[in-house]
N, C-alpha and C positions, 0 to 999 in steps of 0.2 A: 471465412475469418481463418486466420493463422493460429494454431494451436501453439499457446506458449509452452516453453521447456521449464515445467515446474513440478515440483512432487506435492501431490495431495493426499492426505490420509481420510478416507472416506469410511465412516462407521455406519453400518445399516443393522437395523433391528431383525429383519426378516433375512434368515438365512438361506432360505429358497428363492432369492432372485436369481435370475438368468443373468448370464455374463452380459447380454445385449441391454438388458434393463439397467445394470450398473454402468455400462458405458455412456448410456443415455444421460444418467444421472450426472456423470463426471462432466459430460460435455455441456450440460445445463451449467454447472457450477463455472466453468470456464467462460462460458458466455456472460455470466453475471459478473464475474471478476473482471473480465475485458471491459465492460461498460462503466465498472465502478473505480477501477484502479487508475484514475487520470492522474495528471499533475494537479489539476484544479481541485479535485477532491483531497488531495493529499496536502495541498497548501491551506485549505479549509479547515483540516482537521488538525493541524499542527502550528505550533508557535516557536519562536526561538528565544532562546535566553543568552543574551551578550553580556557576560560577567566582565569583560573588560570595560565596557561603558555603563554597566549596570542598567540594563533596558532589556525590556520585552519587545520582540518584534512580531508584528502581526501580518504585515502586508505582504500579499501575495507574491509581489516582484522580489522582495526581500528574501523572503523564504525560498524562492526558487532560485535565486542568485546563490544563495548559501548551498543549497543541494547540489548544484552544478559545479561547484568549485572543485578544481583538480586538488589543491592543497588546502584543507579546512583550516580554519582560524582556530588558535587555541582558546579554550574556554567559552566556546559559542556552541550551544547545545539546543538541539531541535527535539522537542517533546511534544507528544500527543495532548490534546487538551482534555482528553477524557481523564 
């Protein structure tokens, strides 16, 4: 698996962890994030508010098109459903 180029802040309670153990934990976090950070999961967890048409957009394809636009439309917001 290719290691992504990201910064993670990992806080541990045990100050006596070895460097290898911390690296193992970070690798496990990368593998979890790699599996869960997909476009499918992103589109399921978000919705779009189009204030130009006064609509809430829930469809997977619509949200994916909005994300992939080079020039975003004004007053169209992508929000997390939480």
